[in-house]
N, C-alpha and C positions, 0 to 999 in steps of 0.2 A: 416367663413360661418357657421351660426347656423341653426339647424333643430329642430323643436318642435316635440317630439315623444310622442305617447299616452301611456296609462298604460299597454298595451299588449306587451310592449317592451321586457320584460324578457322572455315571452313565445316564442317570435320570435327568439331572439338571442340564446336561448338554443338549437334550432334546427340547428343552423349554424355549418357546418363541420369544419370551420376554428376557430382558437382560437380568442376569443374576450375579450378585457379588457376595463373596464370603469375606467378612471383615473381622479382624481382631484388633480391638482398640479402635484406632482410626486408620489402620493399615489394611489395604486390600491384599488378601492372600490367594484369592482365586476368582476368576470370572469366566462364565460360560461363553461359547462362541457368539451368542447374540449380544453379550456385553461388549465383546471386542468390536463388533460391527458398530454398535451404538456410539461408542466413544472414539471410534476411528483409529484403533490401534491394531498393529499387525500381529503381535505375539503376546502370549501369556506372560512372558518375561517382562515385557514393557509395561503391562498392566499392573503386575504385582509390585512394581516400584512406586506406585502412586498411593496417595492417601485420599481420604474422603474430601479434604479441603481442595485437592487438585481436580477431583472429578465433579464436584458439585459447587454451585455458587455458594459464597460464604454463609449466607443466611440458611440455605438448605443443609449445608454440612453441619452447622451448629445445631440445627433442629434434630438432625439424625443422631448426633452424639448425645444430646440430652435425652432423647427417647431410648437410646441403648442403655442408659444408666437408670432409667425409670423402672419401677417395679410393676407398673400397670401395662396392660396390652397397648401397643402403639396404634394410633389411628392411621387411616389412609392419608398420606401426605402428598401434596402437590408442590413440586419444586422444579429446578432447572439443572440439567446435566450439561457439562461442558465438553463439547467435542474437541478432538485433538487439533482440528484446524481453527478453533475459536468459535464455532457456531454454538449458539445456546439452544438446547433442546428441552422443551417442556415435557416432564414425566410425572406419572403417578407412582409413588413409592409405597411398597408394603414392607414392613420391618418385622422380623421374628428373631427370637433368641433360640439358638440350637446348640446341641452338644454333639460334637463329632470327634471320635477317637479321644474321648475324655477331655476335649478342649471346648470351652465356652466361646461360641462365635456368634456373630450377628449375620443374619441372612437378609440381604436387601434385594428385592425384586422391583425393577424399574420398568414401567410400561410407557412406551413412547406414545404421547397423545397429540403429536403434531397433526396427524390426519383427522383425528376427531375435532381438534381445534379449527382446522380448515372447514370442516363440515359445519361446525357451530357458527363460524364466522359467515359462511355462505348463507346459512339459514337466517342469521341476524340481519345480513344485508338485504335479503329478500323481504324480511319483515319491516325493515326500516328505510330501504332505498328503492327508488324507482328503477326497474330493470332496464327500461329503454334509454333513459338519460343519465343514470347513475346519480341523480340528485336525491336528497332526502325526500321521502314520500310524505303523504298527508299525516300519517301517524307520528313520524319523527318530527315533522314541522310543528304539530300541535304540542308535542312534549317540549321542544326547544322554546316555543313561544311562551308557554306557561312558565318555563324556567326563567326566561328573560323578564317576564312580568314580575315574578317574585323578587328577582334581583333588583329590578328598577324600584320596586316599593321600598326595599331596604336602603338603597343608595339615593333614593329620592331623585332619580334620573328619568329620562324619557326613552321610549322605544317606538320607532316608526315601523309600520307594517305596510308593505306594498302588495297590492293584488294586481297581477298582470294577465291580460287576456290577449291572445294573438288574433288580430283582425284578419279576416279572409282565410283562416285556416281551413274552414269547411270547403271553400272553393278549391284549395290545393288538393284536398282529399278527393273531391268529386271529379276534378278535371285531370289531375296527374296520377291519381291512385294512392292507396294507403301506404305503399312503400315510400313514395315521395313525402307523404305526410309524416311518417316516422322520421325520415331523414331531416325534415324541417324542424321537428321537435328537438332532435339531438343537436342540430346546429344552433337553434334558438337558445337552448340551455347553455351551450358553450359561450354564446355571446352575453348572456346574462351573468355568467360567472366572471367574465372579463370586466364587469362593471362593479364588482362588490369588493369590500374590504375583507381581510382575513377573519375578522370578528363577526361578519354578517353570515346569514344563512339563506341560501337560495334553494327553494324546494319546488317540486312539481306536485300540485294537488291532484291532477288528473286531467285528461283531455288536453286542451291547449291553455290550461290555467296554471300560472306559476305565482309564487310568493317570494318576497325577500324580507327578512327580519333585519332591521338596522338598530342594534342596541346603542345605548348612550347617545341618542339622537334627538335633537330638538326639531321643531316643525320647520325650521328655517332652511338656509341656503343649501346645506349638504344634501338633504333629501331631494331638493329640487334638481341639484346637479346630477345625482344618481338617476333620477327619472328622465332627465333630458338626455343623458348619455345612453340609457336603455333605448329610448325612442330612436336615436341616431343609429345605434347598432342594428336594431330591427329593420330600419328603413333601407339598409344596404341590400343589394340583390342576393338572393339565395340561388345556388345552382342545384337544381333538383332534377334527377333523371336526365341530365344533360341540357336542361332548359333553365333560363333565368326566370325567377318568380319573385314578385314583390309583395310584401305584407307590411303590416304596421302593428303597433301595440296600443292598447288602451289600459291606462294605469290608474288605480285608485289608491290613495295614501291616507292612512289614519295614524294618530299618535296617542300613545298611552303616557300619562293618564288624562290628557286634555280632552279626548273624545269619548273614551270609555275606560272603565277600570277593571274589565275582565275580558277573557279571551273571546267569549261568544260575541260580546258587544263590538270588539275590535274587528272581528271577522265580518260581521254584518256591515259595519261602517266602511271597511275597505271595499267590499263587494259593491255597496251602494255608490261609493265615489267612482268606482270603475265603470259602472253603468252610465253615470253622468258623463264621463269622458267619452264613452262610446256614442252616447246620444248627441254629444256636441260635435260629432264629425269624425271621431276616432283619431288615432295617431296623436294622442294627447294624454296628459295626466291631470288629475283633479284631486285636491285635498278635501277630505270630508268636512262638511259644515252641518250645523244643526238643522238648517232648512231642508237638508236632504232626507231627514227622517220622515217628514210629512209627505214628501214626494214619493218615497219608497212605499209608504203605507197606501198612498193613492194608487201606485202602480200595482200593488198586490190586490187591491179591491177591483181594479180594472181587469186584471188577469183572471180573477175568480169569475167575474161576470162574462168575460169573453169566452170561457170554456162552454158556456151554455147559450151562446148567441144564436146558433142555428136551431137548437132545440126550442128556444123561445120565439123564434121567427122575428128577431129584432133587426135583422138586416133588410135594408130596402135599397132599391136602385132608382136613381133619378136620371132623367134623360135630357141632354141638351141638343137642340136641333143643329144639324149641319145642312147648309143650303147650297144649291147649285147656282153659282153666279151667272152662268150662261143662259139660265132659263128662269129669270125673274124670281129669284129667291125661292125656287121650288124646294121644299124639304125632301132631301134624298136619303137622309140617314140621321143617326143620333149617336152621341157618345154616351156610353153607360157609365155612370158615376156612382160608386158604392157609398152608402151611408149607413151608419149604425144608429138606430133609434134607441138610444140609451134611456132606460126608464127614469133616470133622475137628471142626466146631463143633456138631454135632448139629442138633436141630430149631430153626430160626430163625423168629421171628414176622415177619409182613410189614412191620411198621414198621422193621425192621432192614435190609431190602433193596429194598423197592418204591420208595422215593424215589431210590435209586441206579439202579434199573431204568428209571425215568422219565427220568433225566438222560442215560442212554446209549441211549435209544430202544428198550428192550425191553419197556416196560410194556404196549404194545398186544398183543404176542404172548403175554405171560404172562396178561393178562386174558382173551384169547380162549380160551387153553387151560383156564383155570379155569372159565369159563362152560360150555364144551363138556363138560369132564369131570364137573362137578357135575350138569349137566342129564342127561347119559347115565346117571349113577349113580342119580339120582332116578327117571328113567323106568324103570330096571331094577327098583327097589324097588316102584314102583307096579304093575308087572306081576307080579313074584314074590309080593308080599304082598297083591295085589288091593286096593291102597290108592289109589284114584283121587283121594282128597282130599289126598294128600301133596304138599307144595310145598317148594321150596328157595329160600333167600334169600342174596344176595351183596351185599357192599358195592361201591359203584360210585363212582369218583372223578369229579370234574368233567370232567377231560379225556376220560376214556373214555366218560362219559355223552354228551358232545357228539359224539364220533366214532360211537358206536353209533346215535345218533339221526339221523345224516345219511347213512349208507350202508346197504347191505343186509346187512352182516355179521351183525347179530343175527338177522335172519330166516334166514340161512344156518345159523347155529349151532343155532337151534331146529329147523330142518328135519333137520339131521344127527343131532340127539339124539332126535328124535321126541317131545320133551316138549311138551305143550300150553302155549302162552304163559301161560295163567292160572296155571300151576303154578310160574312163575318170578317171584320178587320181587327187585327191586333196592332196596337201602337207600341213601338219599342223605342228605346233610347240608345244613344251611341255607346253607353258604358257596356252594353252587351258585347259589342265588337272589340272594345278596348282591352278587355281582360284576356281574351284568347281568340284572336281573329279567325284562325283556321277552324276551331271547333264551333265558333259562333256562325260562320258561314254555312257549315254543314247542318247546324241546327235550324237555321232560317230556311235553307233549301228543303229540309224535311217538312217544315210547316207549309211552305208554298206547295209542296207536292200533294198535300191534303186538299188544296184548292182554296185555302183562305187567303185573304189579302194582308199585306204587311205595310204599315206606314211608319216612317221614321219621324218620331215626335221631337219637339223642341229643336227643329232643324236650324242650323246656323250658329248655335251656341257652342258646339264642340270644336276641338282642334282639327278633327279629321273629316268633317262633314263633306266638303267639296271633293276631297281626294278619294273617299271610299264609296261615294254614291253610285258610281258606275258599276262597281263590283257587287253591290248589295242586291239581293233579290226582292227589293221592296217595290210596291206598286204606287206609292205616294209618299209625299213629305208634307209635314205640317210646319209652317213657318212659326217660329217661337212667338208667343203672344207679346213679348217685350218689344218686338220690332214694329208692331202695327201702329201704336200711337206715335212713336218717334219718327216713322217714315215720312210723315207730312211736315215735320218741323226740323228734322236733322238731315242734311243732304247726304252724308255718308251712309246713314241707315237706309235712306231711300234707295241709294245705289246698290246697297247690299241686297235689299229685297228684290230689286230688278234682276240682279245677277243670279240669285237663287231660283227665281221663277224661270229665267231663261235657261239655266243649266238643267233644271229638272224637266222642263218641257222638251228640251232637245233630247233627253234620255227617255222620253215617253213615260214620265212619272206624273201622276196627278199632283197638283199643288193646292194645299188647303191653308188658308190664312186664319189664324186664331186671334182671339181678343178683339173682335170687331164690335165697336160700340157706337159708331156714328156713320151716317151715310157718306161723309167725306172719306172716311177710311175704307168703306166698301168700294167707293168709286175708284180710289187709288189702286186697290188690289185687283179690281176688274180690269182696269186699264193696263196693268202689268201682265195680265193673262192668267191670273189665279182661276182655278176651276171651281173651288168650293170655299166656303167661309163658315166660321163658327164664332159666336160671341153673344153678348147681351142684346145687341141690336135685333137678333132673331129670337131670343128667348133665353131665360136663365134655366139652369137645371130644374126639372119639374117631375112630378109624379107620372106614372104610366098613364093614369086616367087623363091628366092634363095634356100630355103629349098626344094621346089618341084624339082628343078634341081638336088640338092644333092641326093635326093631319087633315 
């Protein structure tokens, strides 16, 4: 197609923002100012000495020459222009045949698409990569995993999939803040990358969950080495907001096609194995086994029922007597022990369902129900039996301890129950202090400010018990139940119990002996100066009605 252009042609094309070249054969006879800038040449004279083969990459130049000689209209062509300094510039080229001063020429308009490509690449990365860590995101991970499955089927090879969850990430977020949490995720991602091969894919699924695809991988030693290396990397201290923080990882590993032959099955298996690693104490890896399917199904059923446990009124509290050793075994309190009256499994102890309740966000509601129910029942006994000295004790997790100390919920619960704060005892363990001593101390002081008592549970089993007792705002210590039977037969255990009682008494803390089953054990604790005792000798955990009768 020919177009006759008038003499003002040069003035028009010089204003064009895109590069424009006039070509006769393969020789350039004119280029507008934009063309000079794009190819990095200083003068028209320098440009017109060039041919298409010098300005475009070989494939692009050949395509242009073929289109010039074709009878049909030329399509939009994407090719690459060569800058004078060697840079390769992606361009979109429009080609037209023109007649100028009775000469047949080719008019080439080249549009620089570098900026557009940058935008497209940015959009692509946002769609496929995690912004925080720079790792492939869930969408890209799923695509790559599906690709590896197809490739493994053809090659009859194996692919291992690792599912990694960061232990204690929520604690970092809650105590050090979200900025520290983001910093932790970036550093954890870098450490995971240091453990992988070039052919592997490390991805972030979301939150604190990561995956690693290990292609051409058997179930054996290499996958174990990678998992062990990851655990070692994550166990090293993280410096977050100027503070040292320690976390760990729980890893689930599954293998295609041994464990499943599709993507969905592999994801479920890896997730299931990871939960087993977490349940077994964390900082561990587990390979998927067929037995885990049944356990996962059982967990799903338990979770489904747990969501309606309060609505169905299936939670019950049992009470175990606490007696005063100085006043002839007089019952002065009780420990409230939560149970789930499951419709088919019977009474379930809290260690079987509270960890799951915490995972699915129900622990707060269950804890509040337990506190309110136990406090109301205790206040009723105090009124009915005219026992103003009666108290109730409950175990309190680190998470709930922190929440109750920072909002008004505990004050509201005490007001609803009408129980005096002095009659409520929270039993805490040393792990509350170990994670962040400064914040733990502030938290405990806030609880004491409300008037409730604090007892240090399982005393004597931790590394820091004797050294931190003086600083803790606790009103009592419970000697761990494992010491009571051994104190009569093992000399060192007996000496340890004496030391604990002596230390606690000198600091004006009450001392409670647990696990008392015989009168000899009771006699020993009384001789050492224990104030109170708890155990089967005085009564097993019992219903509220039974405890009321015992009073």
